[in-house]
Residue frames as qw, qx, qy, qz and C-alpha x, y, z in Angstrom:
[[0.525, -0.626, -0.246, -0.522, 120.47, 234.15, -320.79],
 [0.828, -0.414, -0.321, 0.198, 122.00, 232.08, -318.04],
 [0.575, 0.093, -0.176, 0.794, 125.07, 234.30, -318.12],
 [0.093, -0.531, -0.108, -0.835, 122.91, 237.32, -317.68],
 [0.719, -0.611, -0.222, -0.245, 121.10, 235.93, -314.64],
 [0.808, -0.162, -0.246, 0.509, 124.60, 235.09, -313.23],
 [0.343, 0.307, -0.084, 0.884, 125.70, 238.66, -313.70],
 [0.390, -0.613, -0.134, -0.674, 122.58, 240.09, -312.14],
 [0.822, -0.493, -0.282, 0.024, 122.95, 237.77, -309.16],
 [0.677, -0.045, -0.189, 0.710, 126.55, 238.74, -308.70],
 [0.040, 0.488, 0.037, 0.871, 125.49, 242.42, -308.96],
 [0.574, -0.666, -0.220, -0.422, 122.88, 242.07, -306.31],
 [0.848, -0.349, -0.251, 0.310, 125.26, 240.21, -303.92],
 [0.525, 0.165, -0.109, 0.828, 127.93, 242.80, -304.52],
 [0.201, -0.621, -0.132, -0.746, 125.39, 245.70, -303.80],
 [0.736, -0.614, -0.238, -0.156, 124.37, 243.98, -300.52],
 [0.799, -0.184, -0.193, 0.539, 127.92, 243.51, -299.49],
 [0.304, 0.370, -0.006, 0.878, 128.76, 247.14, -300.27],
 [0.385, -0.655, -0.167, -0.628, 125.80, 248.48, -298.36],
 [0.832, -0.499, -0.232, 0.063, 126.51, 246.20, -295.36],
 [0.692, 0.017, -0.121, 0.711, 130.20, 247.16, -295.41],
 [0.068, 0.513, 0.028, 0.855, 129.32, 250.88, -295.70],
 [0.583, -0.679, -0.195, -0.402, 126.83, 250.68, -292.84],
 [0.838, -0.387, -0.197, 0.332, 129.51, 249.06, -290.66],
 [0.575, 0.192, -0.034, 0.795, 132.12, 251.61, -291.74],
 [0.044, -0.462, -0.052, -0.884, 129.92, 254.57, -290.93],
 [0.573, -0.604, -0.546, 0.088, 128.66, 253.51, -287.48],
 [0.039, 0.829, -0.178, 0.529, 129.00, 256.79, -285.45],
 [0.574, -0.050, -0.627, 0.524, 131.32, 256.57, -282.50],
 [0.399, -0.822, -0.376, 0.158, 130.59, 258.04, -279.02],
 [0.383, 0.555, -0.071, 0.735, 131.92, 261.53, -278.65],
 [0.178, -0.644, 0.225, -0.709, 132.69, 263.98, -275.93],
 [0.785, -0.286, -0.542, 0.092, 133.29, 261.30, -273.29],
 [0.057, 0.544, -0.425, 0.721, 133.60, 262.73, -269.83],
 [0.431, -0.311, -0.783, 0.323, 133.19, 261.85, -266.13],
 [0.301, -0.614, 0.061, -0.727, 130.94, 263.58, -263.62],
 [0.605, -0.202, -0.706, 0.307, 131.43, 262.55, -259.96],
 [0.260, -0.605, 0.167, -0.734, 129.88, 263.90, -256.81],
 [0.588, -0.418, 0.527, -0.450, 130.34, 262.28, -253.39],
 [0.306, -0.245, 0.915, 0.092, 131.68, 259.14, -255.04],
 [0.662, 0.511, 0.508, -0.204, 128.63, 258.84, -257.35],
 [0.174, -0.475, 0.565, 0.652, 130.54, 258.49, -260.65],
 [0.693, 0.532, 0.456, -0.172, 128.89, 258.52, -264.01],
 [0.333, -0.184, 0.548, 0.745, 130.43, 258.36, -267.48],
 [0.439, 0.721, 0.316, -0.433, 128.67, 260.56, -270.12],
 [0.335, -0.112, 0.607, 0.712, 128.96, 260.80, -273.89],
 [0.469, 0.522, 0.074, -0.709, 127.13, 262.26, -276.84],
 [0.496, 0.170, 0.813, 0.253, 125.78, 260.44, -279.91],
 [0.190, 0.266, -0.356, -0.875, 124.62, 261.48, -283.46],
 [0.558, -0.067, -0.629, -0.537, 122.06, 258.67, -283.99],
 [0.605, -0.288, 0.448, -0.592, 119.52, 256.76, -282.00],
 [0.919, 0.141, -0.192, -0.315, 119.50, 253.36, -283.76],
 [0.612, 0.363, -0.646, 0.276, 122.56, 252.12, -281.97],
 [0.768, -0.628, -0.114, -0.052, 123.39, 250.66, -278.59],
 [0.200, 0.742, -0.521, 0.371, 126.43, 251.05, -276.44],
 [0.898, -0.334, -0.246, 0.147, 128.40, 248.66, -274.21],
 [0.053, -0.888, 0.357, -0.285, 130.85, 250.02, -271.64],
 [0.902, -0.143, -0.290, 0.287, 133.96, 248.32, -270.36],
 [0.160, -0.921, 0.267, -0.234, 136.56, 249.66, -267.84],
 [0.895, -0.011, -0.292, 0.337, 139.84, 248.92, -266.48],
 [0.346, -0.908, 0.215, 0.102, 142.55, 250.09, -264.08],
 [0.215, 0.765, -0.599, -0.098, 146.27, 249.97, -264.60],
 [0.091, -0.368, 0.918, -0.113, 146.59, 246.56, -263.07],
 [0.577, 0.235, 0.708, -0.332, 143.43, 244.84, -264.24],
 [0.210, 0.157, 0.773, 0.577, 141.98, 243.55, -267.47],
 [0.347, -0.172, -0.255, -0.886, 138.97, 245.04, -269.27],
 [0.106, 0.290, 0.865, -0.395, 135.76, 244.37, -267.24],
 [0.142, -0.470, -0.568, -0.661, 132.17, 244.87, -268.47],
 [0.255, -0.035, 0.458, -0.851, 129.72, 246.94, -266.50],
 [0.109, 0.331, 0.937, -0.017, 126.64, 244.70, -266.06],
 [0.190, 0.710, 0.490, -0.468, 124.34, 247.68, -266.05],
 [0.229, 0.762, -0.187, -0.575, 125.77, 249.13, -269.30],
 [0.330, -0.069, 0.854, 0.396, 125.59, 246.31, -271.86],
 [0.087, 0.340, 0.710, 0.611, 123.87, 247.30, -275.04],
 [0.013, -0.641, -0.521, 0.563, 122.19, 250.33, -273.61],
 [0.362, 0.666, 0.477, 0.446, 120.46, 252.89, -275.67],
 [0.176, -0.981, -0.079, 0.006, 121.11, 255.90, -273.43],
 [0.567, 0.598, -0.272, 0.496, 124.42, 257.81, -273.41],
 [0.250, -0.694, 0.479, -0.476, 125.45, 257.42, -269.77],
 [0.799, -0.071, -0.589, 0.096, 126.71, 254.65, -267.41],
 [0.467, -0.785, 0.227, -0.338, 126.81, 254.74, -263.70],
 [0.756, 0.259, -0.542, 0.261, 130.04, 253.16, -262.53],
 [0.348, -0.735, 0.306, -0.495, 129.90, 254.22, -258.90],
 [0.842, -0.367, 0.349, -0.185, 129.96, 250.67, -257.52],
 [0.938, 0.324, -0.003, 0.125, 132.41, 249.35, -260.09],
 [0.427, 0.708, -0.338, 0.449, 135.40, 251.52, -259.63],
 [0.709, -0.662, 0.210, -0.120, 136.86, 249.82, -256.70],
 [0.412, -0.538, -0.400, 0.617, 139.32, 250.32, -254.97],
 [0.145, 0.943, 0.268, -0.132, 138.67, 254.08, -255.14],
 [0.186, -0.841, 0.345, 0.374, 142.27, 255.32, -255.18],
 [0.577, -0.080, 0.641, 0.500, 143.15, 254.13, -258.70],
 [0.266, 0.457, -0.268, -0.805, 143.02, 255.56, -262.17],
 [0.557, 0.307, 0.771, -0.041, 140.35, 254.04, -264.36],
 [0.152, 0.250, -0.530, -0.796, 139.67, 254.15, -268.14],
 [0.626, 0.346, 0.582, -0.386, 136.49, 253.32, -270.05],
 [0.053, -0.105, 0.748, 0.653, 135.84, 251.93, -273.44],
 [0.549, 0.421, 0.403, -0.600, 132.50, 252.67, -275.10],
 [0.219, -0.005, 0.853, 0.473, 131.65, 250.30, -278.02],
 [0.541, 0.317, 0.055, -0.777, 128.92, 251.43, -280.45],
 [0.237, 0.060, 0.955, 0.170, 126.82, 248.52, -281.89],
 [0.344, -0.184, -0.506, -0.769, 123.82, 248.33, -284.21],
 [0.566, -0.205, 0.388, -0.698, 120.51, 247.91, -282.21],
 [0.949, 0.139, 0.117, -0.259, 119.92, 244.67, -284.18],
 [0.205, -0.646, 0.703, 0.215, 122.98, 242.52, -284.23],
 [0.874, 0.342, -0.264, -0.223, 123.72, 239.98, -286.92],
 [0.871, -0.391, 0.260, 0.144, 125.76, 236.88, -285.87],
 [0.790, 0.398, 0.107, 0.454, 128.13, 237.61, -288.84],
 [0.017, 0.946, -0.142, 0.292, 129.12, 240.96, -287.31],
 [0.716, 0.015, -0.376, 0.588, 132.65, 241.26, -285.94],
 [0.341, -0.893, -0.246, 0.161, 132.64, 243.62, -282.90],
 [0.539, -0.403, 0.172, 0.719, 136.12, 244.67, -283.70],
 [0.290, 0.405, 0.480, 0.722, 134.79, 246.36, -286.89],
 [0.165, -0.850, -0.430, -0.255, 132.74, 248.72, -284.82],
 [0.221, 0.683, -0.245, 0.652, 134.03, 251.95, -283.28],
 [0.634, -0.495, -0.456, 0.382, 135.46, 252.21, -279.82],
 [0.049, 0.814, -0.082, 0.572, 135.82, 255.43, -277.94],
 [0.639, -0.187, -0.536, 0.519, 138.13, 255.62, -274.92],
 [0.313, -0.919, -0.219, -0.094, 137.56, 257.94, -271.91],
 [0.173, 0.683, -0.514, 0.488, 140.21, 260.04, -270.12],
 [0.510, -0.100, -0.771, 0.368, 141.38, 258.50, -266.92],
 [0.447, -0.636, -0.063, -0.625, 139.57, 259.08, -263.65],
 [0.396, 0.020, -0.784, 0.477, 140.52, 258.50, -260.06],
 [0.429, -0.687, -0.487, -0.327, 137.41, 258.66, -257.76],
 [0.610, -0.536, -0.331, 0.481, 139.38, 259.12, -254.51],
 [0.393, -0.309, 0.040, 0.865, 141.29, 262.12, -255.77],
 [0.028, 0.114, 0.424, 0.898, 138.80, 263.67, -258.27],
 [0.200, -0.633, -0.733, -0.145, 135.21, 263.19, -257.01],
 [0.060, -0.486, 0.073, -0.869, 133.71, 266.47, -255.97],
 [0.247, -0.309, -0.791, 0.467, 132.52, 266.90, -252.41],
 [0.125, -0.717, -0.464, -0.505, 129.16, 268.62, -251.93],
 [0.117, -0.566, 0.279, -0.767, 128.50, 271.48, -249.48],
 [0.351, -0.179, -0.843, 0.365, 128.20, 270.19, -245.81],
 [0.425, -0.732, -0.271, -0.459, 125.51, 270.98, -243.32],
 [0.470, 0.054, -0.575, 0.668, 126.50, 272.16, -239.88],
 [0.374, -0.847, -0.331, -0.182, 125.25, 273.83, -236.66],
 [0.261, 0.440, -0.393, 0.764, 126.86, 276.35, -234.26],
 [0.623, -0.641, -0.447, 0.008, 126.35, 275.92, -230.50],
 [0.048, 0.775, -0.284, 0.562, 127.31, 278.65, -228.27],
 [0.700, -0.164, -0.597, 0.356, 129.35, 277.50, -225.27],
 [0.351, -0.673, -0.299, 0.578, 130.13, 280.74, -223.58],
 [0.200, 0.919, 0.058, -0.335, 130.80, 284.43, -224.57],
 [0.043, 0.757, -0.546, -0.357, 134.13, 283.48, -226.27],
 [0.152, -0.196, 0.944, 0.219, 133.62, 279.91, -227.60],
 [0.777, 0.222, 0.022, -0.589, 131.31, 278.09, -229.92],
 [0.517, -0.130, 0.836, 0.132, 131.15, 274.43, -231.06],
 [0.537, 0.426, -0.348, -0.640, 130.69, 273.74, -234.77],
 [0.622, -0.007, 0.774, -0.117, 129.06, 270.35, -235.44],
 [0.339, 0.457, -0.515, -0.641, 129.45, 269.15, -238.99],
 [0.842, 0.148, 0.447, -0.264, 127.42, 266.44, -240.76],
 [0.293, -0.313, 0.765, 0.481, 129.57, 264.23, -243.10],
 [0.591, 0.348, -0.277, -0.673, 127.88, 264.17, -246.59],
 [0.789, 0.018, 0.609, -0.083, 126.54, 260.67, -247.54],
 [0.038, 0.386, -0.724, -0.570, 127.83, 258.91, -250.70],
 [0.798, 0.166, -0.205, -0.541, 126.00, 256.54, -253.11],
 [0.466, 0.294, -0.832, 0.062, 128.11, 253.67, -252.01],
 [0.778, -0.408, 0.120, -0.463, 126.64, 250.97, -249.82],
 [0.419, 0.368, -0.818, 0.143, 128.44, 248.32, -247.85],
 [0.239, -0.172, -0.894, 0.337, 126.85, 245.53, -245.72],
 [0.165, -0.719, -0.671, -0.079, 123.57, 247.41, -245.80],
 [0.293, -0.730, -0.185, 0.589, 125.09, 250.68, -244.63],
 [0.449, 0.841, 0.150, 0.262, 125.29, 253.82, -246.77],
 [0.686, -0.165, -0.096, 0.702, 128.77, 255.10, -246.49],
 [0.018, -0.983, -0.071, 0.170, 129.54, 258.77, -245.78],
 [0.524, 0.766, -0.284, 0.241, 132.64, 260.49, -247.13],
 [0.365, -0.691, 0.562, -0.271, 134.31, 259.97, -243.68],
 [0.897, -0.108, 0.420, -0.089, 133.92, 256.27, -244.08],
 [0.826, 0.515, 0.087, 0.211, 135.83, 256.43, -247.40],
 [0.341, 0.785, -0.277, 0.438, 138.39, 259.16, -246.86],
 [0.780, -0.406, -0.374, 0.296, 138.85, 258.35, -243.06],
 [0.475, -0.646, -0.083, 0.592, 141.67, 260.45, -241.49],
 [0.405, 0.112, 0.388, 0.820, 142.40, 262.05, -244.81],
 [0.050, -0.731, -0.481, -0.482, 139.24, 264.12, -244.48],
 [0.253, -0.276, -0.374, 0.848, 139.52, 267.44, -242.71],
 [0.096, 0.844, 0.509, 0.138, 137.14, 270.46, -242.52],
 [0.304, 0.155, -0.045, 0.939, 138.20, 274.02, -243.21],
 [0.154, -0.793, -0.558, 0.193, 136.08, 276.54, -241.04],
 [0.234, 0.301, 0.096, 0.919, 136.16, 280.16, -242.21],
 [0.249, -0.764, -0.575, 0.154, 134.51, 282.76, -239.81],
 [0.247, 0.301, -0.040, 0.920, 134.45, 286.55, -239.31],
 [0.058, -0.416, -0.572, 0.704, 132.94, 289.08, -236.98],
 [0.257, 0.737, 0.597, 0.184, 129.69, 290.57, -238.24],
 [0.093, 0.989, 0.082, -0.084, 130.38, 293.87, -239.85],
 [0.349, -0.689, 0.521, 0.364, 134.07, 293.10, -240.30],
 [0.722, 0.602, -0.270, -0.207, 135.86, 292.16, -243.59],
 [0.048, 0.576, -0.808, 0.115, 138.69, 290.22, -241.90],
 [0.922, -0.071, -0.206, -0.319, 138.24, 286.44, -242.06],
 [0.243, -0.555, 0.783, -0.141, 139.95, 283.74, -240.08],
 [0.824, 0.169, -0.458, -0.288, 140.35, 280.09, -241.03],
 [0.409, -0.466, 0.758, -0.201, 140.97, 276.97, -238.83],
 [0.583, 0.211, -0.727, -0.294, 141.30, 273.40, -239.69],
 [0.709, -0.291, 0.451, -0.457, 139.47, 270.53, -237.93],
 [0.091, 0.261, -0.952, -0.133, 140.48, 266.78, -238.07],
 [0.103, 0.315, 0.926, -0.181, 136.99, 265.72, -236.94],
 [0.091, -0.575, -0.638, -0.504, 133.36, 266.61, -237.49],
 [0.393, -0.865, -0.310, 0.033, 133.24, 268.64, -234.29],
 [0.504, 0.277, -0.166, 0.801, 135.47, 271.72, -233.76],
 [0.351, -0.780, -0.354, 0.379, 135.67, 274.24, -230.96],
 [0.383, 0.605, 0.081, 0.693, 136.20, 277.85, -232.08],
 [0.487, -0.671, -0.337, 0.446, 137.63, 280.02, -229.29],
 [0.392, -0.227, 0.048, 0.890, 138.96, 283.45, -228.74],
 [0.065, 0.646, 0.558, 0.516, 135.78, 285.21, -229.85],
 [0.022, 0.237, -0.230, 0.944, 134.90, 288.73, -228.71],
 [0.006, 0.397, 0.826, -0.400, 132.20, 288.67, -226.00],
 [0.284, 0.647, 0.405, -0.580, 128.78, 289.97, -227.12],
 [0.239, 0.494, -0.421, -0.722, 129.66, 290.05, -230.83],
 [0.872, 0.319, 0.272, -0.254, 127.83, 288.19, -233.62],
 [0.175, -0.488, 0.746, 0.419, 130.02, 285.89, -235.81],
 [0.817, 0.409, -0.027, -0.405, 129.29, 284.14, -239.18],
 [0.519, -0.357, 0.767, 0.123, 130.64, 280.71, -240.13],
 [0.800, 0.443, -0.212, -0.344, 131.14, 278.68, -243.32],
 [0.642, -0.363, 0.673, 0.046, 132.48, 275.16, -243.67],
 [0.709, 0.524, -0.382, -0.276, 134.07, 273.11, -246.55],
 [0.958, -0.148, 0.194, 0.153, 135.56, 269.62, -246.72],
 [0.159, 0.838, -0.515, -0.083, 139.38, 269.68, -247.25],
 [0.984, -0.012, 0.130, 0.119, 141.49, 266.60, -248.47],
 [0.165, -0.866, 0.386, 0.271, 145.16, 267.51, -248.18],
 [0.608, -0.183, 0.696, 0.335, 146.45, 264.41, -250.03],
 [0.610, 0.624, 0.482, 0.077, 144.74, 265.54, -253.28],
 [0.415, 0.286, 0.215, 0.837, 146.04, 267.83, -256.03],
 [0.061, -0.238, -0.290, 0.925, 145.50, 271.44, -255.11],
 [0.306, -0.071, -0.390, -0.866, 142.71, 271.91, -257.72],
 [0.640, -0.319, -0.573, -0.400, 140.47, 269.30, -256.06],
 [0.306, 0.024, -0.739, 0.600, 141.42, 269.69, -252.33],
 [0.227, 0.093, 0.384, -0.890, 138.46, 271.81, -251.37],
 [0.106, 0.472, 0.874, 0.041, 134.92, 270.73, -251.28],
 [0.070, -0.659, -0.382, -0.644, 131.97, 273.12, -251.93],
 [0.014, 0.139, -0.462, 0.876, 131.45, 275.87, -249.30],
 [0.079, -0.508, -0.839, 0.181, 128.44, 275.58, -247.10],
 [0.105, -0.792, -0.309, -0.515, 125.76, 278.19, -246.63],
 [0.159, 0.384, -0.449, 0.791, 126.67, 280.80, -244.03],
 [0.564, -0.632, -0.531, 0.001, 125.40, 280.54, -240.37],
 [0.118, 0.557, -0.267, 0.778, 125.60, 283.43, -237.91],
 [0.403, -0.388, -0.708, 0.431, 125.38, 283.69, -234.11],
 [0.157, -0.878, -0.273, -0.360, 123.43, 286.33, -232.28],
 [0.352, 0.308, -0.447, 0.762, 125.50, 288.83, -230.29],
 [0.249, -0.441, -0.647, 0.569, 124.66, 289.89, -226.82],
 [0.097, 0.802, 0.509, 0.297, 121.80, 292.39, -227.21],
 [0.361, -0.868, -0.095, 0.329, 123.33, 294.95, -224.75],
 [0.509, -0.376, 0.384, 0.673, 126.39, 295.17, -226.94],
 [0.264, 0.298, 0.621, 0.675, 124.51, 296.03, -230.20],
 [0.007, -0.820, -0.503, 0.273, 122.23, 298.82, -228.77],
 [0.356, 0.603, 0.117, 0.704, 122.46, 302.17, -230.64],
 [0.194, 0.066, -0.370, 0.906, 122.99, 305.42, -228.77],
 [0.452, -0.263, -0.094, -0.847, 119.35, 306.32, -228.97],
 [0.783, -0.255, -0.546, -0.157, 118.37, 302.94, -227.67],
 [0.510, -0.053, -0.555, 0.655, 120.80, 303.43, -224.76],
 [0.117, -0.188, 0.157, -0.962, 119.13, 306.80, -223.97],
 [0.660, -0.273, -0.367, -0.596, 115.74, 305.11, -224.02],
 [0.749, -0.206, -0.607, 0.168, 116.88, 302.33, -221.70],
 [0.303, -0.009, -0.467, 0.831, 118.46, 304.81, -219.22],
 [0.327, -0.225, 0.006, -0.918, 115.31, 306.93, -219.29],
 [0.745, -0.316, -0.447, -0.381, 113.09, 303.96, -218.55],
 [0.667, -0.151, -0.592, 0.426, 115.33, 302.80, -215.77],
 [0.068, 0.118, -0.325, 0.936, 115.28, 306.31, -214.23],
 [0.544, -0.289, -0.188, -0.765, 111.43, 306.34, -214.41],
 [0.788, -0.237, -0.567, -0.046, 111.24, 302.94, -212.82],
 [0.511, -0.040, -0.508, 0.692, 113.68, 304.05, -210.10],
 [0.143, -0.195, 0.136, -0.961, 111.71, 307.25, -209.41],
 [0.699, -0.299, -0.360, -0.540, 108.48, 305.25, -209.18],
 [0.749, -0.181, -0.592, 0.237, 110.05, 302.78, -206.78],
 [0.272, 0.063, -0.408, 0.869, 111.45, 305.68, -204.58],
 [0.364, -0.267, -0.071, -0.889, 108.10, 307.55, -204.69],
 [0.761, -0.280, -0.499, -0.304, 106.19, 304.37, -203.69],
 [0.648, -0.044, -0.567, 0.506, 108.69, 303.67, -200.92],
 [0.091, 0.152, -0.277, 0.944, 108.50, 307.14, -199.56],
 [0.539, -0.278, -0.190, -0.772, 104.64, 307.14, -199.60],
 [0.789, -0.250, -0.557, -0.073, 104.46, 303.81, -197.92],
 [0.475, -0.025, -0.547, 0.689, 106.82, 304.96, -195.21],
 [0.161, -0.216, 0.101, -0.958, 104.75, 308.03, -194.63],
 [0.697, -0.321, -0.341, -0.543, 101.49, 306.07, -194.36],
 [0.733, -0.167, -0.603, 0.267, 103.21, 303.72, -191.93],
 [0.263, 0.072, -0.430, 0.861, 104.33, 306.60, -189.75],
 [0.383, -0.239, -0.013, -0.892, 100.97, 308.31, -189.72],
 [0.765, -0.283, -0.478, -0.325, 99.23, 305.09, -188.90],
 [0.643, -0.098, -0.594, 0.473, 101.59, 304.39, -186.10],
 [0.077, 0.116, -0.287, 0.948, 101.25, 307.94, -184.76],
 [0.546, -0.291, -0.184, -0.763, 97.46, 307.76, -184.83],
 [0.788, -0.224, -0.574, -0.008, 97.45, 304.41, -183.14],
 [0.450, -0.004, -0.512, 0.732, 99.85, 305.76, -180.44],
 [0.195, -0.230, 0.090, -0.949, 97.58, 308.89, -179.91],
 [0.709, -0.290, -0.347, -0.541, 94.49, 306.77, -179.54],
 [0.739, -0.216, -0.583, 0.258, 96.12, 304.49, -176.97],
 [0.298, 0.095, -0.383, 0.869, 97.30, 307.53, -174.95],
 [0.355, -0.205, 0.004, -0.912, 93.86, 309.20, -174.81],
 [0.674, -0.316, -0.611, -0.269, 91.96, 306.10, -173.73],
 [0.565, -0.646, 0.241, -0.453, 90.78, 306.04, -169.99],
 [0.238, 0.353, -0.871, 0.244, 92.71, 303.78, -167.73]]
């Protein structure tokens, strides 16, 4: 009888051990790990097959040890914002996503749970740059000034929200593409600053402009930011009138001219008659 109880006890213990070991062995790993970054707001994303697990994210660069992201320790969601962690910006970073049970047992060994590693990511060279905003100010008939607003990033330093200019500095340039309204030929110029003078425009013509950030030190696939919406200037109205409109303008001018001449002639005649009548009256008056 005692031996039967011993066998049953051993059987229960073995079953619990098998179930626990199986549960550890079949913890689902994070999948489809990828980076999404816009204007230096950099987030790590992954997909999961179950919801009863949490995730801890660590990251490192080539010359640093693994570091934990304080905002991504045992999180239940499948993303981690590393924008303020990946410093300096011009380095390649890797991330490690550890899958853990939602309720941890002190006997668990974290090395037994699955790790998923991300592809490398360099914020300085790979973050996407959003479309810029700009205005066009007409200087004279052949020149305009393009004023560009540097996009803001999600990075703050000393209470200031940094722009892409603050991070990229002299490496940031702007590509300005423009064309004459009604024409298919485009011209491009490059500006080192956020203000550019576009000259050599045809007087009285309407021009349309688009602007995009350009970082020449990057690989060719990530050099260009997104293109802005298009802005057009108004051409001189007299240059854009149709033939019918020109005929109408000339006709109106002739009518106005005839009226002016007629009124002038009538006024002159009235003045001469008045002077003649006044002279006659003075001559016939008794001395």
